[in-house]
C-alpha positions in Angstrom: 18.1 -58.0 6.1 17.4 -61.4 8.5 14.5 -63.2 8.5 11.5 -61.6 9.5 10.5 -64.5 12.2 7.0 -64.4 11.1 7.5 -68.5 10.5 8.4 -70.2 13.6 11.5 -72.5 13.1 13.2 -74.8 15.5 16.1 -72.5 16.1 17.3 -73.6 19.6 16.8 -77.3 18.5 20.5 -79.2 19.1 22.8 -79.3 15.2 23.4 -83.1 14.8 26.8 -84.8 15.0 28.3 -83.7 11.6 31.8 -84.9 12.9 30.4 -88.4 13.3 28.4 -88.6 10.4 31.0 -87.0 8.1 34.6 -88.1 9.4 36.5 -88.2 6.4 35.0 -84.7 5.1 38.0 -82.6 4.4 36.6 -79.7 5.6 33.5 -78.3 8.4 30.7 -78.1 5.9 28.6 -75.9 8.7 31.2 -73.7 8.2 30.9 -72.2 11.5 27.2 -71.2 11.4 24.8 -72.5 13.9 20.8 -72.2 12.4 20.6 -69.1 14.7 23.5 -67.4 12.9 22.1 -68.6 9.4 18.6 -67.1 10.2 20.6 -63.8 10.3 22.9 -63.7 7.1 22.3 -61.0 5.4 20.8 -60.2 1.8 23.1 -58.3 -0.4 21.5 -55.2 -2.0 20.3 -55.1 -5.5 22.9 -53.3 -8.0 21.5 -50.3 -9.9 19.2 -51.4 -13.2 18.9 -54.8 -11.1 15.2 -55.1 -11.5 14.8 -53.7 -15.1 17.3 -56.1 -16.1 15.8 -59.1 -15.5 12.0 -57.7 -16.3 14.0 -56.8 -20.0 15.1 -60.6 -20.2 11.7 -62.0 -19.0 9.8 -59.9 -21.7 12.5 -61.3 -24.5 12.1 -64.5 -23.6 7.7 -64.2 -23.7 8.5 -63.3 -26.8 10.2 -66.7 -27.6 8.1 -69.2 -30.5 9.4 -72.4 -28.2 7.9 -75.0 -31.1 7.6 -77.9 -28.9 8.4 -81.0 -30.1 7.1 -84.5 -28.8 8.1 -87.8 -28.7 5.8 -91.0 -28.1 4.0 -91.5 -24.9 5.2 -94.0 -22.1 2.8 -94.1 -18.9 4.2 -93.2 -15.5 2.4 -94.2 -12.9 -0.5 -91.6 -12.9 1.4 -89.9 -15.7 1.7 -90.2 -19.9 5.0 -89.3 -20.2 7.0 -87.7 -23.2 10.1 -86.7 -24.3 10.7 -82.9 -25.9 12.5 -80.8 -27.5 11.9 -76.8 -27.4 13.0 -73.4 -28.2 14.8 -70.9 -25.6 16.0 -67.8 -25.5 18.8 -67.0 -28.0 17.7 -69.8 -30.3 19.2 -72.9 -28.1 17.2 -76.0 -28.9 16.6 -77.8 -25.7 15.4 -80.9 -24.1 13.4 -82.4 -21.6 10.2 -84.5 -20.9 6.8 -83.3 -20.8 3.9 -85.3 -18.0 0.1 -85.3 -18.5 -2.2 -86.9 -16.4 -3.2 -90.3 -18.1 -7.0 -89.5 -16.8 -8.6 -86.1 -17.4 -7.5 -82.8 -17.8 -4.6 -81.1 -15.7 -5.8 -78.4 -13.4 -2.5 -77.3 -12.8 0.9 -77.3 -13.7 4.4 -78.4 -12.1 8.0 -76.6 -13.9 10.5 -78.9 -12.6 14.0 -78.2 -12.5 17.1 -80.5 -11.7 21.0 -80.1 -9.8 24.0 -79.2 -12.1 24.4 -82.7 -12.8 21.5 -82.3 -15.7 18.6 -84.8 -15.5 18.5 -88.6 -17.1 14.7 -89.0 -17.3 11.8 -87.3 -15.2 11.0 -87.8 -11.3 7.5 -87.4 -10.7 7.2 -88.3 -7.1 6.4 -84.5 -6.0 4.1 -84.6 -9.1 0.0 -85.0 -8.3 -1.7 -87.2 -10.2 -4.2 -84.2 -11.9 -1.3 -82.2 -12.6 0.9 -81.2 -15.9 4.8 -81.1 -15.5 7.9 -80.3 -17.4 10.8 -81.2 -16.8 13.1 -79.0 -18.6 16.8 -79.4 -19.0 18.8 -76.0 -18.6 20.9 -75.0 -21.7 24.7 -76.9 -21.5 23.8 -79.5 -19.4 23.5 -83.5 -19.4 22.2 -84.9 -21.2 18.8 -83.4 -23.0 20.5 -80.2 -23.7 24.3 -80.7 -23.9 25.3 -78.0 -26.8 28.5 -77.4 -28.7 28.6 -73.7 -27.8 28.5 -74.2 -24.0 31.2 -76.0 -21.9 29.6 -79.1 -19.8 30.0 -78.2 -16.0 33.2 -80.2 -15.6 34.4 -78.1 -18.8 33.5 -74.6 -16.7 29.9 -74.2 -17.6 29.1 -71.9 -14.9 32.3 -70.0 -16.0 30.4 -69.1 -19.4 30.0 -65.4 -20.2 30.6 -64.4 -17.4 32.4 -61.7 -18.7 29.2 -59.8 -19.5 25.7 -59.2 -17.6 24.1 -59.9 -21.0 26.1 -63.1 -21.9 26.4 -64.6 -18.2 25.1 -68.3 -19.1 22.8 -68.2 -15.6 20.7 -66.0 -17.3 20.2 -67.9 -20.1 19.6 -70.7 -18.0 16.4 -68.4 -16.0 15.1 -67.4 -19.3 15.4 -71.4 -19.9 12.6 -72.1 -16.8 10.2 -69.3 -18.8 10.3 -71.0 -22.0 9.6 -74.0 -20.5 6.9 -72.4 -18.4 5.7 -71.2 -22.2 5.8 -74.9 -23.5 3.5 -75.9 -20.8 0.9 -73.2 -20.9 1.0 -73.8 -25.4 0.3 -77.8 -24.9 -1.9 -77.4 -21.5 -3.7 -74.0 -21.9 -3.1 -71.3 -19.1 -2.9 -73.1 -15.3 -1.8 -72.0 -12.0 2.4 -72.8 -12.0 4.5 -74.5 -9.5 8.2 -74.4 -9.4 10.4 -77.0 -8.0 14.1 -76.8 -8.0 17.0 -78.1 -6.0 20.7 -77.2 -5.9 21.1 -75.5 -9.4 17.8 -75.3 -9.8 16.9 -73.9 -6.6 18.9 -71.0 -7.6 17.7 -71.0 -10.8 14.2 -70.7 -9.7 14.8 -67.7 -7.2 16.5 -65.8 -10.4 13.3 -66.4 -12.1 10.3 -66.1 -10.9 10.1 -63.3 -9.1 9.3 -61.7 -12.7 7.0 -64.5 -13.9 3.1 -63.6 -12.9 1.9 -67.2 -14.3 3.8 -69.0 -11.0 1.9 -68.8 -7.9 4.1 -71.0 -5.6 8.0 -72.1 -5.4 9.2 -74.8 -3.8 13.3 -74.6 -3.6 15.8 -76.8 -1.9 18.9 -76.1 -0.9 19.4 -73.3 -3.3 22.8 -72.4 -5.4 23.7 -68.7 -6.1 22.8 -67.0 -2.9 25.0 -64.6 -0.9 28.0 -63.9 -3.3 29.8 -61.9 -0.4 30.1 -64.9 1.7 30.1 -67.7 -1.3 33.2 -66.3 -2.5 35.0 -66.5 0.6 34.4 -70.1 1.0 36.0 -72.7 -0.7 33.5 -75.4 -1.2 33.0 -78.7 -3.4 30.5 -77.3 -6.1 30.4 -74.9 -8.9 31.1 -72.2 -6.4 34.8 -72.9 -6.2 35.0 -72.3 -10.2 33.6 -69.3 -9.3 35.7 -68.3 -6.5 38.9 -68.8 -8.0 38.0 -67.0 -11.5 36.8 -64.3 -9.1 40.1 -64.4 -7.3 41.8 -63.8 -10.8 39.4 -61.8 -12.3 37.9 -59.5 -9.7 35.8 -57.1 -12.0 33.5 -60.5 -12.8 32.1 -59.9 -9.0 29.9 -56.8 -10.6 28.6 -59.2 -13.1 27.3 -61.6 -10.2 25.8 -58.9 -8.4 22.9 -59.3 -11.1 22.7 -63.2 -10.5 22.8 -63.5 -6.8 19.9 -65.8 -5.7 19.5 -63.9 -2.7 19.1 -60.3 -3.9 16.7 -62.1 -6.2 14.6 -63.5 -3.9 13.6 -60.1 -1.9 11.5 -59.7 -5.2 9.7 -62.8 -4.9 5.7 -62.4 -3.7 4.8 -66.0 -4.4 4.2 -68.2 -1.0 7.6 -70.3 -1.1 8.8 -73.6 0.6 12.7 -73.3 1.3 14.7 -76.5 1.9 17.9 -74.9 3.2 20.5 -77.5 4.9 22.6 -77.1 8.2 25.6 -78.7 6.7 26.6 -79.1 3.2 30.1 -78.9 1.3 28.7 -78.0 -2.4 26.8 -75.0 -1.2 27.5 -73.4 1.6 24.8 -73.4 4.1 25.1 -69.6 4.3 24.3 -68.9 0.7 21.4 -70.9 1.3 19.8 -69.3 4.3 20.3 -66.1 2.6 17.7 -66.9 0.0 15.7 -67.9 2.7 16.1 -65.0 4.7 15.5 -62.6 1.6 12.0 -63.6 1.4 11.2 -65.1 4.7 8.0 -62.9 4.7 6.2 -65.3 1.8 8.3 -68.3 2.3 8.5 -71.6 4.9 11.6 -72.8 5.8 12.2 -76.7 6.2 15.7 -76.8 7.6 17.5 -80.2 6.6 19.9 -81.7 8.1 22.8 -82.1 5.5 23.0 -81.2 1.8 24.6 -82.7 -1.1 25.4 -85.8 1.0 23.6 -89.3 2.1 23.2 -88.7 6.1 21.1 -90.9 8.8 17.9 -88.5 8.6 18.0 -88.2 4.7 14.8 -90.0 4.4 12.7 -88.2 6.8 14.1 -85.3 5.6 13.1 -86.3 2.2 9.8 -87.7 3.0 9.2 -84.3 4.2 9.9 -82.2 1.7 7.9 -84.6 -0.9 5.2 -84.4 1.4 5.4 -80.3 1.5 5.7 -79.8 -2.1 2.8 -82.1 -3.1 0.5 -80.0 -0.7 2.0 -76.9 -2.4 0.9 -78.2 -5.8 -2.6 -79.5 -4.8 -3.5 -76.0 -3.7 -2.2 -74.5 -6.6 
């Protein structure tokens, strides 16, 4: 389903001079789409049993005894930050950080995910002073959540368990979001929660949030895992390239991926969302990103980014606008 048009976007704005910005790019990372075409990218319908699968997985994750262990606090601006270990679905012990307001009790909570490179430290730029935040690192990703049982991104993390809907790693990564939210509410009490994620984290949020009513808002920037019909036909420099080659050799994996399409999942999203989608992106093809927005356009605002997964001339303006809008979303929570 294309974007509904309920949210006005600058669909007629001129495209940036990408050939000048990225003269050494190996291919045109617009993939032949302008903004108007991106807003018409269709959303794959859910396969039979899609919602039941995700609701069942969520129910299992809510039953996990997360057993948080917190390290010594270090002050970062308005927050006290502690290293964290917690248990997620399937018994994996994961890492991350927990940030609490240095003064007073938190009014809201923010679950902040990350890209496929994992996370080396928390980034509090989008977290208001009176909000608590958790920065979980998904299973198998560097450094806090590397596991012997799951390959690293360089070794094929994105293909782990792809033989089955029940074992595919992205289902576990969505459960990591739910278990991190449980940690935050166990430590701080029941708070309205906001999710913020970029790239891998944006796709992770699109898969996880529709089933968890503890979240009141979501910010998804350059979300991955959207629109596999297009994604599998689009060479890229990100993790999708491993998936594309795998499915070419193992076409039966396509039926598994139908349950992990972030655009399909986003059709079930019912909370206000901010989607940051790029016009040019060699790592996460833009039509996949915009398919996630198109799926939830009735509840989402769109920030059109000039590019993703690259440095570019207008990046600071895009970043400042994104942070302003995410902070405002967390303040409203």
